[in-house]
Backbone bond lengths (Angstrom), bond angles and torsions (degrees), N, CA, C in turn:
res aa  C-N    CA-C-N  psi(-1)  N-CA   C-N-CA  omega(-1)  CA-C   N-CA-C  phi
1 M - - - 1.460 - - 1.510 111.17 -
2 S 1.335 117.51 -37.43 1.464 119.09 -178.21 1.525 110.63 -68.40
3 G 1.375 118.67 -28.40 1.439 120.94 176.52 1.510 110.78 -66.04
4 L 1.331 116.17 -38.48 1.486 119.83 176.59 1.518 111.10 -64.08
5 L 1.338 116.46 -43.50 1.472 118.85 178.13 1.504 111.95 -63.80
6 Q 1.336 118.92 -36.23 1.446 121.76 179.20 1.546 110.50 -65.82
7 R 1.336 117.23 -41.04 1.420 120.97 178.65 1.541 112.09 -65.66
8 I 1.331 115.72 -40.01 1.476 119.97 176.47 1.517 110.50 -62.68
9 A 1.329 115.69 -44.31 1.461 119.49 179.40 1.521 112.29 -64.52
10 R 1.327 116.19 -39.44 1.482 119.84 178.79 1.536 110.03 -67.24
11 F 1.343 116.87 -38.46 1.449 119.91 -179.75 1.526 111.18 -66.46
12 R 1.316 115.92 -40.46 1.481 120.23 -177.43 1.533 111.84 -72.32
13 N 1.326 117.57 -30.80 1.439 121.63 -178.90 1.514 113.90 -88.34
14 A 1.347 118.47 -7.41 1.454 122.40 -175.09 1.533 112.35 -59.74
15 P 1.359 120.30 -45.22 1.479 118.37 179.27 1.527 112.53 -62.06
16 V 1.302 116.91 -33.16 1.453 121.02 179.90 1.530 109.87 -68.71
17 L 1.325 114.99 -40.85 1.461 118.85 -178.08 1.548 112.48 -70.69
18 R 1.358 115.06 -32.58 1.472 118.31 -179.07 1.516 112.23 -77.42
19 G 1.265 118.16 -23.65 1.461 121.34 -176.91 1.514 109.41 95.98
20 S 1.280 115.65 155.97 1.447 120.78 -176.85 1.507 111.23 -91.89
21 T 1.310 117.85 134.09 1.463 121.30 177.07 1.524 111.39 -90.78
22 I 1.344 117.09 -15.38 1.440 120.48 179.66 1.511 108.93 -101.14
23 T 1.306 115.12 125.02 1.466 120.31 178.33 1.505 108.81 -101.68
24 Q 1.317 117.48 122.83 1.426 122.29 179.28 1.527 108.40 -95.18
25 R 1.306 114.07 133.52 1.469 119.30 178.82 1.523 108.73 -126.64
26 A 1.313 117.06 141.48 1.448 121.63 177.29 1.533 108.24 -80.13
27 N 1.307 116.08 146.36 1.461 121.17 177.04 1.506 109.23 -89.69
28 I 1.275 117.17 85.94 1.441 123.91 -179.33 1.507 108.64 -112.04
29 A 1.319 116.54 127.90 1.485 119.90 179.90 1.542 107.14 -81.31
30 S 1.304 115.50 130.55 1.447 121.42 -179.57 1.501 112.48 -99.93
31 R 1.326 117.03 -1.21 1.444 121.03 -177.24 1.543 108.66 -124.30
32 P 1.314 116.42 161.05 1.469 118.51 173.47 1.529 111.08 -66.64
33 A 1.308 116.55 167.55 1.460 120.77 179.93 1.540 109.91 -63.87
34 K 1.309 114.66 153.20 1.478 120.13 -178.81 1.546 109.30 -65.54
35 D 1.317 116.40 -47.21 1.478 121.72 -179.50 1.498 108.88 -117.27
36 A 1.320 116.85 126.78 1.466 120.22 179.28 1.535 108.36 -75.06
37 L 1.324 114.64 146.57 1.491 121.00 177.26 1.531 108.79 -78.77
38 G 1.283 114.85 136.21 1.471 119.07 178.22 1.525 110.36 -85.04
39 P 1.339 115.23 172.79 1.477 118.44 179.46 1.514 113.56 -64.96
40 A 1.331 117.74 -32.56 1.484 119.95 179.12 1.514 111.32 -67.91
41 E 1.322 117.57 -41.35 1.456 120.94 178.09 1.550 111.83 -67.11
42 T 1.305 115.29 -39.95 1.475 120.30 177.61 1.522 110.51 -63.77
43 T 1.349 117.69 -44.44 1.443 121.35 -179.68 1.531 110.69 -65.41
44 A 1.331 117.26 -41.16 1.464 119.47 -179.97 1.518 110.61 -66.36
45 G 1.319 118.45 -40.59 1.460 121.64 178.97 1.530 110.77 -63.21
46 L 1.324 118.23 -46.93 1.454 121.39 -179.81 1.519 110.94 -64.44
47 A 1.321 117.76 -38.64 1.466 121.35 179.71 1.542 110.32 -64.96
48 L 1.323 117.78 -43.66 1.443 120.10 -179.96 1.527 113.28 -67.05
49 F 1.349 116.61 -39.87 1.447 120.14 175.08 1.527 110.25 -62.45
50 S 1.309 118.01 -45.04 1.461 121.15 -179.39 1.536 111.15 -62.37
51 L 1.322 115.35 -40.85 1.443 119.20 178.38 1.500 112.59 -65.15
52 A 1.348 115.91 -40.33 1.464 120.72 -179.54 1.546 111.62 -67.14
53 I 1.329 116.14 -32.23 1.452 118.78 -178.78 1.535 112.14 -87.35
54 L 1.304 115.64 -45.51 1.468 119.98 -174.32 1.513 114.32 -90.31
55 G 1.340 118.66 -16.85 1.445 121.67 -179.10 1.520 114.01 -59.73
56 P 1.338 119.97 -52.01 1.442 120.42 -178.83 1.541 112.64 -63.50
57 A 1.312 117.10 -37.26 1.461 120.21 177.90 1.531 111.21 -65.42
58 G 1.352 116.89 -39.98 1.443 121.72 176.79 1.506 112.16 -64.88
59 W 1.345 116.58 -38.61 1.447 120.57 178.75 1.552 110.41 -61.92
60 V 1.339 116.04 -45.77 1.431 119.76 179.55 1.517 111.87 -62.90
61 L 1.319 116.79 -43.25 1.457 119.25 -179.85 1.538 111.82 -67.20
62 A 1.306 117.27 -35.44 1.465 120.72 178.73 1.534 112.27 -68.88
63 N 1.314 117.51 -28.48 1.476 122.12 -178.20 1.512 111.48 -109.65
64 L 1.312 118.23 23.24 1.483 121.72 -176.47 1.524 111.61 -60.89
65 E 1.299 118.39 -40.04 1.479 121.16 -178.42 1.513 110.92 -63.92
66 N 1.346 115.68 -38.71 1.475 118.83 177.46 1.501 110.41 -63.61
67 Y 1.333 117.61 -41.57 1.452 121.02 -179.27 1.529 111.09 -67.15
68 K 1.339 116.43 -34.91 1.477 119.63 177.32 1.507 110.87 -64.98
69 K 1.366 117.84 -44.68 1.440 122.66 178.69 1.519 112.01 -62.32
70 R 1.316 116.05 -42.72 1.465 122.35 -179.03 1.529 109.81 -64.95
71 G 1.319 118.21 -38.24 1.447 123.11 -179.48 1.515 112.73 -69.66
72 S 1.336 116.43 -39.71 1.479 119.11 -178.47 1.498 110.13 -74.27
73 A 1.338 120.89 -28.99 1.443 122.58 179.18 1.539 109.95 -73.04
74 A 1.305 116.83 -32.47 1.439 119.92 179.58 1.517 113.10 -72.89
75 S 1.335 116.44 -28.60 1.461 120.96 -177.34 1.543 111.63 -82.42
76 E 1.331 118.04 -15.28 1.483 120.41 -178.69 1.495 113.42 -80.65
């Protein structure tokens, strides 16, 4: 049984011992962006992200009384 385990271990470690032929590289930009973002684009982007994150929470808080009424009617 130990001979079988040794062969399995040798087979699994073989690619590591031979070395890798595929070199993985991260896609990291080493230069600044080609076109700078203007203040209007920055403002629009921040506004849309804020709306996407805070919008659903605001909706729930604005309709909290309706949710309370619906929850108490279901429990009766």
